[in-house]
PQR file of N, CA, C, O and H, with PARSE charges and radii, in Angstrom:
ATOM      1  N   MET A   1      67.860  -5.803 111.837 -0.4000 1.5000
ATOM      2  CA  MET A   1      67.015  -5.334 111.785 -0.0000 2.0000
ATOM      3  C   MET A   1      66.100  -4.167 112.344  0.5500 1.7000
ATOM      4  O   MET A   1      66.108  -4.210 113.574 -0.5500 1.4000
ATOM      5  N   LYS A   2      65.397  -3.246 111.903 -0.4000 1.5000
ATOM      6  CA  LYS A   2      64.693  -2.767 111.282 -0.0000 2.0000
ATOM      7  C   LYS A   2      64.685  -1.103 112.830  0.5500 1.7000
ATOM      8  O   LYS A   2      64.394  -1.435 113.979 -0.5500 1.4000
ATOM      9  H   LYS A   2      65.390  -3.211 110.903  0.4000 1.0000
ATOM     10  N   ALA A   3      65.021   0.417 112.539 -0.4000 1.5000
ATOM     11  CA  ALA A   3      65.187   0.642 113.786 -0.0000 2.0000
ATOM     12  C   ALA A   3      64.235   0.869 114.350  0.5500 1.7000
ATOM     13  O   ALA A   3      64.402   0.654 115.551 -0.5500 1.4000
ATOM     14  H   ALA A   3      65.258   0.687 111.606  0.4000 1.0000
ATOM     15  N   SER A   4      62.784   1.376 114.001 -0.4000 1.5000
ATOM     16  CA  SER A   4      60.955   0.932 114.659 -0.0000 2.0000
ATOM     17  C   SER A   4      61.288  -0.005 114.866  0.5500 1.7000
ATOM     18  O   SER A   4      60.213  -0.470 115.246 -0.5500 1.4000
ATOM     19  H   SER A   4      62.648   1.551 113.026  0.4000 1.0000
ATOM     20  N   GLU A   5      62.234  -1.114 114.987 -0.4000 1.5000
ATOM     21  CA  GLU A   5      61.525  -2.325 116.263 -0.0000 2.0000
ATOM     22  C   GLU A   5      62.425  -1.837 117.112  0.5500 1.7000
ATOM     23  O   GLU A   5      62.061  -1.257 118.135 -0.5500 1.4000
ATOM     24  H   GLU A   5      63.107  -0.737 114.678  0.4000 1.0000
ATOM     25  N   ILE A   6      64.231  -2.072 116.678 -0.4000 1.5000
ATOM     26  CA  ILE A   6      64.624  -2.023 117.570 -0.0000 2.0000
ATOM     27  C   ILE A   6      63.863  -0.364 119.103  0.5500 1.7000
ATOM     28  O   ILE A   6      64.027  -0.589 120.302 -0.5500 1.4000
ATOM     29  H   ILE A   6      64.527  -2.543 115.847  0.4000 1.0000
ATOM     30  N   LYS A   7      63.463   0.415 118.836 -0.4000 1.5000
ATOM     31  CA  LYS A   7      62.827   1.598 119.143 -0.0000 2.0000
ATOM     32  C   LYS A   7      61.992   0.842 120.374  0.5500 1.7000
ATOM     33  O   LYS A   7      62.038   0.994 121.595 -0.5500 1.4000
ATOM     34  H   LYS A   7      63.330   0.598 117.862  0.4000 1.0000
ATOM     35  N   ASP A   8      61.359   0.131 119.682 -0.4000 1.5000
ATOM     36  CA  ASP A   8      59.891  -0.974 120.841 -0.0000 2.0000
ATOM     37  C   ASP A   8      60.918  -1.603 121.620  0.5500 1.7000
ATOM     38  O   ASP A   8      60.473  -2.521 122.309 -0.5500 1.4000
ATOM     39  H   ASP A   8      61.322   0.008 118.691  0.4000 1.0000
ATOM     40  N   LEU A   9      61.676  -1.480 121.687 -0.4000 1.5000
ATOM     41  CA  LEU A   9      62.223  -2.468 122.820 -0.0000 2.0000
ATOM     42  C   LEU A   9      62.859  -1.888 124.410  0.5500 1.7000
ATOM     43  O   LEU A   9      63.504  -0.841 124.480 -0.5500 1.4000
ATOM     44  H   LEU A   9      62.038  -0.735 121.127  0.4000 1.0000
ATOM     45  N   SER A  10      62.655  -2.469 125.225 -0.4000 1.5000
ATOM     46  CA  SER A  10      63.002  -2.068 126.314 -0.0000 2.0000
ATOM     47  C   SER A  10      64.363  -2.046 126.651  0.5500 1.7000
ATOM     48  O   SER A  10      65.110  -2.569 125.824 -0.5500 1.4000
ATOM     49  H   SER A  10      62.132  -3.319 125.168  0.4000 1.0000
ATOM     50  N   ASN A  11      64.991  -1.456 127.900 -0.4000 1.5000
ATOM     51  CA  ASN A  11      66.652  -1.059 128.394 -0.0000 2.0000
ATOM     52  C   ASN A  11      66.967  -2.416 128.030  0.5500 1.7000
ATOM     53  O   ASN A  11      67.488  -2.649 126.939 -0.5500 1.4000
ATOM     54  H   ASN A  11      64.384  -1.031 128.572  0.4000 1.0000
ATOM     55  N   LYS A  12      66.584  -3.702 129.186 -0.4000 1.5000
ATOM     56  CA  LYS A  12      66.244  -4.812 129.030 -0.0000 2.0000
ATOM     57  C   LYS A  12      66.869  -5.685 127.915  0.5500 1.7000
ATOM     58  O   LYS A  12      67.951  -6.272 127.916 -0.5500 1.4000
ATOM     59  H   LYS A  12      66.161  -3.513 130.072  0.4000 1.0000
ATOM     60  N   ASP A  13      65.882  -5.618 126.937 -0.4000 1.5000
ATOM     61  CA  ASP A  13      66.443  -6.019 125.943 -0.0000 2.0000
ATOM     62  C   ASP A  13      67.589  -5.232 125.128  0.5500 1.7000
ATOM     63  O   ASP A  13      68.763  -5.494 124.864 -0.5500 1.4000
ATOM     64  H   ASP A  13      65.003  -5.141 126.936  0.4000 1.0000
ATOM     65  N   LEU A  14      66.818  -4.262 124.875 -0.4000 1.5000
ATOM     66  CA  LEU A  14      68.629  -3.745 124.174 -0.0000 2.0000
ATOM     67  C   LEU A  14      69.816  -4.424 124.335  0.5500 1.7000
ATOM     68  O   LEU A  14      70.696  -4.753 123.539 -0.5500 1.4000
ATOM     69  H   LEU A  14      65.864  -4.049 125.090  0.4000 1.0000
ATOM     70  N   ASN A  15      69.622  -4.617 125.903 -0.4000 1.5000
ATOM     71  CA  ASN A  15      71.705  -4.724 126.527 -0.0000 2.0000
ATOM     72  C   ASN A  15      71.272  -6.523 126.148  0.5500 1.7000
ATOM     73  O   ASN A  15      71.997  -6.886 125.223 -0.5500 1.4000
ATOM     74  H   ASN A  15      68.908  -4.350 126.550  0.4000 1.0000
ATOM     75  N   THR A  16      70.572  -7.369 126.489 -0.4000 1.5000
ATOM     76  CA  THR A  16      70.306  -8.674 126.143 -0.0000 2.0000
ATOM     77  C   THR A  16      70.486  -8.739 123.828  0.5500 1.7000
ATOM     78  O   THR A  16      70.936  -9.774 123.338 -0.5500 1.4000
ATOM     79  H   THR A  16      69.983  -7.075 127.241  0.4000 1.0000
ATOM     80  N   LYS A  17      70.219  -7.976 123.218 -0.4000 1.5000
ATOM     81  CA  LYS A  17      70.557  -7.595 121.908 -0.0000 2.0000
ATOM     82  C   LYS A  17      71.935  -7.124 121.493  0.5500 1.7000
ATOM     83  O   LYS A  17      72.644  -7.856 120.803 -0.5500 1.4000
ATOM     84  H   LYS A  17      69.854  -7.135 123.616  0.4000 1.0000
ATOM     85  N   LEU A  18      72.328  -5.964 121.876 -0.4000 1.5000
ATOM     86  CA  LEU A  18      73.366  -5.706 122.569 -0.0000 2.0000
ATOM     87  C   LEU A  18      74.767  -6.850 121.934  0.5500 1.7000
ATOM     88  O   LEU A  18      75.423  -7.071 120.917 -0.5500 1.4000
ATOM     89  H   LEU A  18      71.752  -5.369 122.437  0.4000 1.0000
ATOM     90  N   SER A  19      74.609  -7.306 123.334 -0.4000 1.5000
ATOM     91  CA  SER A  19      75.467  -8.779 123.953 -0.0000 2.0000
ATOM     92  C   SER A  19      75.338 -10.030 122.454  0.5500 1.7000
ATOM     93  O   SER A  19      76.390 -10.279 121.865 -0.5500 1.4000
ATOM     94  H   SER A  19      74.075  -7.127 124.160  0.4000 1.0000
ATOM     95  N   GLU A  20      73.837 -10.810 121.900 -0.4000 1.5000
ATOM     96  CA  GLU A  20      73.846 -10.802 121.162 -0.0000 2.0000
ATOM     97  C   GLU A  20      74.681 -11.282 119.732  0.5500 1.7000
ATOM     98  O   GLU A  20      75.168 -12.239 119.131 -0.5500 1.4000
ATOM     99  H   GLU A  20      72.982 -10.608 122.378  0.4000 1.0000
ATOM    100  N   LEU A  21      74.385  -9.526 119.699 -0.4000 1.5000
ATOM    101  CA  LEU A  21      74.902  -9.286 118.519 -0.0000 2.0000
ATOM    102  C   LEU A  21      76.810  -9.340 118.595  0.5500 1.7000
ATOM    103  O   LEU A  21      77.622  -9.989 117.934 -0.5500 1.4000
ATOM    104  H   LEU A  21      73.989  -8.748 120.188  0.4000 1.0000
ATOM    105  N   LYS A  22      77.018  -8.109 119.973 -0.4000 1.5000
ATOM    106  CA  LYS A  22      78.081  -8.780 119.836 -0.0000 2.0000
ATOM    107  C   LYS A  22      78.863 -10.132 119.212  0.5500 1.7000
ATOM    108  O   LYS A  22      79.801 -10.245 118.423 -0.5500 1.4000
ATOM    109  H   LYS A  22      76.359  -7.582 120.510  0.4000 1.0000
ATOM    110  N   ALA A  23      77.875 -11.288 120.078 -0.4000 1.5000
ATOM    111  CA  ALA A  23      78.644 -12.533 120.257 -0.0000 2.0000
ATOM    112  C   ALA A  23      78.144 -12.946 118.925  0.5500 1.7000
ATOM    113  O   ALA A  23      78.300 -14.117 119.268 -0.5500 1.4000
ATOM    114  H   ALA A  23      77.113 -11.196 120.719  0.4000 1.0000
ATOM    115  N   GLU A  24      77.609 -13.074 117.518 -0.4000 1.5000
ATOM    116  CA  GLU A  24      77.356 -12.590 115.925 -0.0000 2.0000
ATOM    117  C   GLU A  24      78.644 -11.993 115.421  0.5500 1.7000
ATOM    118  O   GLU A  24      79.372 -12.344 114.492 -0.5500 1.4000
ATOM    119  H   GLU A  24      77.482 -12.122 117.239  0.4000 1.0000
ATOM    120  N   LEU A  25      78.699 -11.394 115.938 -0.4000 1.5000
ATOM    121  CA  LEU A  25      80.210 -11.027 115.202 -0.0000 2.0000
ATOM    122  C   LEU A  25      81.104 -11.145 115.204  0.5500 1.7000
ATOM    123  O   LEU A  25      81.864 -10.844 114.283 -0.5500 1.4000
ATOM    124  H   LEU A  25      78.109 -11.108 116.692  0.4000 1.0000
ATOM    125  N   PHE A  26      81.504 -11.820 116.642 -0.4000 1.5000
ATOM    126  CA  PHE A  26      82.634 -12.064 116.898 -0.0000 2.0000
ATOM    127  C   PHE A  26      83.144 -13.365 116.661  0.5500 1.7000
ATOM    128  O   PHE A  26      84.279 -13.821 116.800 -0.5500 1.4000
ATOM    129  H   PHE A  26      80.887 -12.064 117.390  0.4000 1.0000
ATOM    130  N   HIS A  27      81.951 -13.933 116.230 -0.4000 1.5000
ATOM    131  CA  HIS A  27      81.896 -15.265 115.739 -0.0000 2.0000
ATOM    132  C   HIS A  27      81.897 -15.259 113.839  0.5500 1.7000
ATOM    133  O   HIS A  27      82.434 -16.172 113.212 -0.5500 1.4000
ATOM    134  H   HIS A  27      81.029 -13.562 116.118  0.4000 1.0000
ATOM    135  N   LEU A  28      80.976 -13.682 112.928 -0.4000 1.5000
ATOM    136  CA  LEU A  28      81.143 -13.498 111.792 -0.0000 2.0000
ATOM    137  C   LEU A  28      82.850 -13.405 111.795  0.5500 1.7000
ATOM    138  O   LEU A  28      83.424 -14.375 111.301 -0.5500 1.4000
ATOM    139  H   LEU A  28      80.539 -12.940 113.437  0.4000 1.0000
ATOM    140  N   ARG A  29      83.632 -12.370 112.287 -0.4000 1.5000
ATOM    141  CA  ARG A  29      85.336 -12.236 112.082 -0.0000 2.0000
ATOM    142  C   ARG A  29      85.620 -13.298 112.348  0.5500 1.7000
ATOM    143  O   ARG A  29      86.758 -13.604 111.992 -0.5500 1.4000
ATOM    144  H   ARG A  29      83.165 -11.582 112.689  0.4000 1.0000
ATOM    145  N   PHE A  30      85.074 -14.032 112.837 -0.4000 1.5000
ATOM    146  CA  PHE A  30      85.750 -15.777 113.296 -0.0000 2.0000
ATOM    147  C   PHE A  30      86.055 -16.215 111.408  0.5500 1.7000
ATOM    148  O   PHE A  30      86.962 -16.014 110.600 -0.5500 1.4000
ATOM    149  H   PHE A  30      84.150 -13.784 113.126  0.4000 1.0000
ATOM    150  N   GLN A  31      84.885 -16.803 111.399 -0.4000 1.5000
ATOM    151  CA  GLN A  31      84.592 -17.034 110.023 -0.0000 2.0000
ATOM    152  C   GLN A  31      85.649 -16.484 109.708  0.5500 1.7000
ATOM    153  O   GLN A  31      86.826 -16.388 110.057 -0.5500 1.4000
ATOM    154  H   GLN A  31      84.148 -16.966 112.055  0.4000 1.0000
ATOM    155  N   HIS A  32      85.210 -16.273 109.244 -0.4000 1.5000
ATOM    156  CA  HIS A  32      85.587 -14.608 108.325 -0.0000 2.0000
ATOM    157  C   HIS A  32      87.329 -15.279 108.565  0.5500 1.7000
ATOM    158  O   HIS A  32      87.578 -16.323 107.960 -0.5500 1.4000
ATOM    159  H   HIS A  32      84.254 -16.350 108.961  0.4000 1.0000
ATOM    160  N   ALA A  33      88.217 -14.782 109.252 -0.4000 1.5000
ATOM    161  CA  ALA A  33      89.989 -15.274 109.243 -0.0000 2.0000
ATOM    162  C   ALA A  33      89.998 -16.541 108.340  0.5500 1.7000
ATOM    163  O   ALA A  33      90.580 -16.622 107.258 -0.5500 1.4000
ATOM    164  H   ALA A  33      88.014 -13.935 109.743  0.4000 1.0000
ATOM    165  N   ILE A  34      89.104 -17.736 109.076 -0.4000 1.5000
ATOM    166  CA  ILE A  34      89.558 -19.337 108.337 -0.0000 2.0000
ATOM    167  C   ILE A  34      88.736 -19.593 107.258  0.5500 1.7000
ATOM    168  O   ILE A  34      88.076 -20.623 107.394 -0.5500 1.4000
ATOM    169  H   ILE A  34      88.631 -17.670 109.954  0.4000 1.0000
ATOM    170  N   ASN A  35      88.514 -18.807 105.926 -0.4000 1.5000
ATOM    171  CA  ASN A  35      87.924 -18.479 104.584 -0.0000 2.0000
ATOM    172  C   ASN A  35      86.291 -19.513 104.876  0.5500 1.7000
ATOM    173  O   ASN A  35      85.753 -20.159 103.976 -0.5500 1.4000
ATOM    174  H   ASN A  35      89.050 -17.970 105.816  0.4000 1.0000
ATOM    175  N   GLN A  36      85.802 -19.437 106.222 -0.4000 1.5000
ATOM    176  CA  GLN A  36      84.066 -20.368 105.900 -0.0000 2.0000
ATOM    177  C   GLN A  36      83.125 -19.649 106.351  0.5500 1.7000
ATOM    178  O   GLN A  36      82.229 -20.118 107.053 -0.5500 1.4000
ATOM    179  H   GLN A  36      86.238 -18.913 106.953  0.4000 1.0000
ATOM    180  N   LEU A  37      83.225 -17.985 105.891 -0.4000 1.5000
ATOM    181  CA  LEU A  37      81.811 -17.800 105.697 -0.0000 2.0000
ATOM    182  C   LEU A  37      81.704 -17.488 104.348  0.5500 1.7000
ATOM    183  O   LEU A  37      82.420 -17.209 103.386 -0.5500 1.4000
ATOM    184  H   LEU A  37      83.953 -17.605 105.321  0.4000 1.0000
ATOM    185  N   ASP A  38      79.516 -17.774 104.905 -0.4000 1.5000
ATOM    186  CA  ASP A  38      79.107 -18.012 103.353 -0.0000 2.0000
ATOM    187  C   ASP A  38      79.463 -16.153 102.654  0.5500 1.7000
ATOM    188  O   ASP A  38      80.165 -15.777 101.715 -0.5500 1.4000
ATOM    189  H   ASP A  38      78.934 -18.001 105.686  0.4000 1.0000
ATOM    190  N   ASN A  39      78.578 -15.374 103.669 -0.4000 1.5000
ATOM    191  CA  ASN A  39      78.269 -14.443 103.376 -0.0000 2.0000
ATOM    192  C   ASN A  39      79.008 -12.447 104.599  0.5500 1.7000
ATOM    193  O   ASN A  39      78.874 -11.849 105.667 -0.5500 1.4000
ATOM    194  H   ASN A  39      78.007 -15.680 104.432  0.4000 1.0000
ATOM    195  N   PRO A  40      79.766 -12.404 103.156 -0.5600 1.5000
ATOM    196  CA  PRO A  40      80.645 -11.306 104.112  0.2800 2.0000
ATOM    197  C   PRO A  40      80.280  -9.776 103.842  0.5500 1.7000
ATOM    198  O   PRO A  40      81.038  -8.822 103.666 -0.5500 1.4000
ATOM    199  N   ASN A  41      78.544  -9.850 103.866 -0.4000 1.5000
ATOM    200  CA  ASN A  41      78.010  -8.573 103.873 -0.0000 2.0000
ATOM    201  C   ASN A  41      77.367  -8.936 105.309  0.5500 1.7000
ATOM    202  O   ASN A  41      76.683  -8.149 105.965 -0.5500 1.4000
ATOM    203  H   ASN A  41      77.928 -10.625 104.009  0.4000 1.0000
ATOM    204  N   ARG A  42      77.668 -10.141 105.659 -0.4000 1.5000
ATOM    205  CA  ARG A  42      76.342 -10.088 107.163 -0.0000 2.0000
ATOM    206  C   ARG A  42      77.334  -9.309 107.858  0.5500 1.7000
ATOM    207  O   ARG A  42      76.966  -8.187 108.205 -0.5500 1.4000
ATOM    208  H   ARG A  42      78.223 -10.780 105.126  0.4000 1.0000
ATOM    209  N   ILE A  43      78.511  -9.656 108.137 -0.4000 1.5000
ATOM    210  CA  ILE A  43      79.427  -8.476 108.809 -0.0000 2.0000
ATOM    211  C   ILE A  43      79.310  -6.942 108.877  0.5500 1.7000
ATOM    212  O   ILE A  43      79.380  -6.295 109.922 -0.5500 1.4000
ATOM    213  H   ILE A  43      78.810 -10.568 107.856  0.4000 1.0000
ATOM    214  N   LYS A  44      79.130  -6.450 107.679 -0.4000 1.5000
ATOM    215  CA  LYS A  44      78.728  -5.517 107.740 -0.0000 2.0000
ATOM    216  C   LYS A  44      77.543  -4.746 107.870  0.5500 1.7000
ATOM    217  O   LYS A  44      77.421  -3.523 107.815 -0.5500 1.4000
ATOM    218  H   LYS A  44      79.074  -6.976 106.831  0.4000 1.0000
ATOM    219  N   ALA A  45      76.454  -5.867 108.099 -0.4000 1.5000
ATOM    220  CA  ALA A  45      74.858  -5.478 108.273 -0.0000 2.0000
ATOM    221  C   ALA A  45      74.960  -5.752 110.361  0.5500 1.7000
ATOM    222  O   ALA A  45      74.193  -5.209 111.156 -0.5500 1.4000
ATOM    223  H   ALA A  45      76.553  -6.861 108.144  0.4000 1.0000
ATOM    224  N   VAL A  46      75.754  -6.413 110.620 -0.4000 1.5000
ATOM    225  CA  VAL A  46      75.628  -6.917 111.691 -0.0000 2.0000
ATOM    226  C   VAL A  46      76.313  -5.702 112.816  0.5500 1.7000
ATOM    227  O   VAL A  46      75.923  -5.611 113.980 -0.5500 1.4000
ATOM    228  H   VAL A  46      76.377  -6.855 109.974  0.4000 1.0000
ATOM    229  N   LYS A  47      77.444  -4.776 112.183 -0.4000 1.5000
ATOM    230  CA  LYS A  47      77.711  -3.487 111.952 -0.0000 2.0000
ATOM    231  C   LYS A  47      77.235  -2.915 112.913  0.5500 1.7000
ATOM    232  O   LYS A  47      77.288  -2.893 114.143 -0.5500 1.4000
ATOM    233  H   LYS A  47      77.760  -4.851 111.237  0.4000 1.0000
ATOM    234  N   LYS A  48      76.442  -2.155 111.536 -0.4000 1.5000
ATOM    235  CA  LYS A  48      74.860  -1.726 111.085 -0.0000 2.0000
ATOM    236  C   LYS A  48      74.159  -2.055 112.554  0.5500 1.7000
ATOM    237  O   LYS A  48      74.007  -1.197 113.424 -0.5500 1.4000
ATOM    238  H   LYS A  48      76.399  -2.173 110.537  0.4000 1.0000
ATOM    239  N   ASP A  49      73.889  -2.991 112.639 -0.4000 1.5000
ATOM    240  CA  ASP A  49      72.224  -3.479 113.830 -0.0000 2.0000
ATOM    241  C   ASP A  49      73.370  -2.406 115.768  0.5500 1.7000
ATOM    242  O   ASP A  49      72.808  -1.796 116.678 -0.5500 1.4000
ATOM    243  H   ASP A  49      74.013  -3.687 111.932  0.4000 1.0000
ATOM    244  N   ILE A  50      74.921  -2.660 115.600 -0.4000 1.5000
ATOM    245  CA  ILE A  50      75.099  -2.763 116.163 -0.0000 2.0000
ATOM    246  C   ILE A  50      74.755  -1.368 117.226  0.5500 1.7000
ATOM    247  O   ILE A  50      74.432  -1.256 118.409 -0.5500 1.4000
ATOM    248  H   ILE A  50      75.377  -3.156 114.861  0.4000 1.0000
ATOM    249  N   ALA A  51      75.100  -0.130 115.754 -0.4000 1.5000
ATOM    250  CA  ALA A  51      75.671   1.228 116.367 -0.0000 2.0000
ATOM    251  C   ALA A  51      73.785   1.657 116.274  0.5500 1.7000
ATOM    252  O   ALA A  51      73.471   2.424 117.184 -0.5500 1.4000
ATOM    253  H   ALA A  51      75.363  -0.221 114.793  0.4000 1.0000
ATOM    254  N   ARG A  52      72.864   1.350 115.544 -0.4000 1.5000
ATOM    255  CA  ARG A  52      71.404   1.448 115.805 -0.0000 2.0000
ATOM    256  C   ARG A  52      71.542   1.100 117.025  0.5500 1.7000
ATOM    257  O   ARG A  52      71.656   2.238 117.480 -0.5500 1.4000
ATOM    258  H   ARG A  52      73.119   0.727 114.804  0.4000 1.0000
ATOM    259  N   VAL A  53      71.652   0.196 118.243 -0.4000 1.5000
ATOM    260  CA  VAL A  53      71.209  -0.804 119.146 -0.0000 2.0000
ATOM    261  C   VAL A  53      71.385   0.781 120.171  0.5500 1.7000
ATOM    262  O   VAL A  53      70.480   1.475 120.635 -0.5500 1.4000
ATOM    263  H   VAL A  53      71.560  -0.729 117.873  0.4000 1.0000
ATOM    264  N   MET A  54      72.994   0.985 120.276 -0.4000 1.5000
ATOM    265  CA  MET A  54      73.498   1.404 120.936 -0.0000 2.0000
ATOM    266  C   MET A  54      73.129   2.939 121.080  0.5500 1.7000
ATOM    267  O   MET A  54      73.030   3.661 122.073 -0.5500 1.4000
ATOM    268  H   MET A  54      73.728   0.421 119.899  0.4000 1.0000
ATOM    269  N   THR A  55      72.848   3.330 118.805 -0.4000 1.5000
ATOM    270  CA  THR A  55      72.218   5.167 119.790 -0.0000 2.0000
ATOM    271  C   THR A  55      70.722   5.618 120.106  0.5500 1.7000
ATOM    272  O   THR A  55      70.273   6.686 120.521 -0.5500 1.4000
ATOM    273  H   THR A  55      72.929   2.743 117.999  0.4000 1.0000
ATOM    274  N   VAL A  56      70.095   4.372 119.745 -0.4000 1.5000
ATOM    275  CA  VAL A  56      68.987   3.922 120.786 -0.0000 2.0000
ATOM    276  C   VAL A  56      69.109   3.819 122.597  0.5500 1.7000
ATOM    277  O   VAL A  56      68.627   4.450 123.537 -0.5500 1.4000
ATOM    278  H   VAL A  56      70.460   3.504 119.408  0.4000 1.0000
ATOM    279  N   MET A  57      70.033   2.655 122.439 -0.4000 1.5000
ATOM    280  CA  MET A  57      70.405   3.194 124.270 -0.0000 2.0000
ATOM    281  C   MET A  57      70.317   4.529 124.745  0.5500 1.7000
ATOM    282  O   MET A  57      69.611   5.155 125.535 -0.5500 1.4000
ATOM    283  H   MET A  57      70.425   2.142 121.676  0.4000 1.0000
ATOM    284  N   ARG A  58      71.360   4.766 123.927 -0.4000 1.5000
ATOM    285  CA  ARG A  58      72.348   6.080 123.764 -0.0000 2.0000
ATOM    286  C   ARG A  58      71.219   7.068 124.025  0.5500 1.7000
ATOM    287  O   ARG A  58      71.521   7.897 124.884 -0.5500 1.4000
ATOM    288  H   ARG A  58      71.933   4.257 123.285  0.4000 1.0000
ATOM    289  N   GLU A  59      70.027   7.198 123.524 -0.4000 1.5000
ATOM    290  CA  GLU A  59      68.562   8.356 123.082 -0.0000 2.0000
ATOM    291  C   GLU A  59      68.423   7.831 124.708  0.5500 1.7000
ATOM    292  O   GLU A  59      68.921   8.365 125.699 -0.5500 1.4000
ATOM    293  H   GLU A  59      69.782   6.525 122.826  0.4000 1.0000
ATOM    294  N   ASN A  60      67.605   6.647 124.638 -0.4000 1.5000
ATOM    295  CA  ASN A  60      66.978   6.638 125.683 -0.0000 2.0000
ATOM    296  C   ASN A  60      67.583   6.961 127.521  0.5500 1.7000
ATOM    297  O   ASN A  60      67.021   7.159 128.598 -0.5500 1.4000
ATOM    298  H   ASN A  60      67.200   6.214 123.833  0.4000 1.0000
ATOM    299  N   GLU A  61      68.837   6.875 127.093 -0.4000 1.5000
ATOM    300  CA  GLU A  61      69.826   7.817 127.898 -0.0000 2.0000
ATOM    301  C   GLU A  61      69.293   8.532 128.588  0.5500 1.7000
ATOM    302  O   GLU A  61      68.857   8.609 129.737 -0.5500 1.4000
ATOM    303  H   GLU A  61      69.293   6.714 126.217  0.4000 1.0000
ATOM    304  N   GLN A  62      69.440   9.416 127.155 -0.4000 1.5000
ATOM    305  CA  GLN A  62      69.693  10.900 127.738 -0.0000 2.0000
ATOM    306  C   GLN A  62      68.636  11.784 128.255  0.5500 1.7000
ATOM    307  O   GLN A  62      68.719  12.680 129.095 -0.5500 1.4000
ATOM    308  H   GLN A  62      69.794   9.354 126.222  0.4000 1.0000
ATOM    309  N   LYS A  63      67.386  11.254 127.427 -0.4000 1.5000
ATOM    310  CA  LYS A  63      65.648  11.658 127.939 -0.0000 2.0000
ATOM    311  C   LYS A  63      65.747  10.498 129.163  0.5500 1.7000
ATOM    312  O   LYS A  63      64.863   9.642 129.171 -0.5500 1.4000
ATOM    313  H   LYS A  63      67.318  10.526 126.745  0.4000 1.0000
ATOM    314  N   ALA A  64      66.251  10.472 129.658 -0.4000 1.5000
ATOM    315  CA  ALA A  64      65.629   9.876 131.654 -0.0000 2.0000
ATOM    316  C   ALA A  64      66.938  11.162 132.146  0.5500 1.7000
ATOM    317  O   ALA A  64      66.621  11.838 133.124 -0.5500 1.4000
ATOM    318  H   ALA A  64      66.969  11.168 129.652  0.4000 1.0000
ATOM    319  N   ASP A  65      68.141  11.431 131.585 -0.4000 1.5000
ATOM    320  CA  ASP A  65      68.619  12.550 132.270 -0.0000 2.0000
ATOM    321  C   ASP A  65      67.537  13.661 132.054  0.5500 1.7000
ATOM    322  O   ASP A  65      67.191  14.190 133.110 -0.5500 1.4000
ATOM    323  H   ASP A  65      68.399  10.882 130.790  0.4000 1.0000
ATOM    324  N   VAL A  66      67.022  14.061 131.104 -0.4000 1.5000
ATOM    325  CA  VAL A  66      66.247  15.618 131.194 -0.0000 2.0000
ATOM    326  C   VAL A  66      65.128  15.578 132.065  0.5500 1.7000
ATOM    327  O   VAL A  66      64.668  16.533 132.691 -0.5500 1.4000
ATOM    328  H   VAL A  66      67.304  13.631 130.246  0.4000 1.0000
ATOM    329  N   GLN A  67      64.624  14.118 132.061 -0.4000 1.5000
ATOM    330  CA  GLN A  67      62.806  13.897 132.867 -0.0000 2.0000
ATOM    331  C   GLN A  67      63.559  14.359 134.613  0.5500 1.7000
ATOM    332  O   GLN A  67      62.835  14.390 135.609 -0.5500 1.4000
ATOM    333  H   GLN A  67      64.998  13.343 131.552  0.4000 1.0000
TER
END
């Protein structure tokens, strides 16, 4: 997911997306542990998406504090 797409989401959508990504990461790690993971690079991509979502959430939080 691109950063520009994430910035357009509302706080509620960001929370939902974050929980979905964390669940996906859990399942990917589980598949990796039992050697059934098709694309190990997906773990890295999901981690980056989680970081992007958390960054945008933090930026929104800081904007709200300033105003």
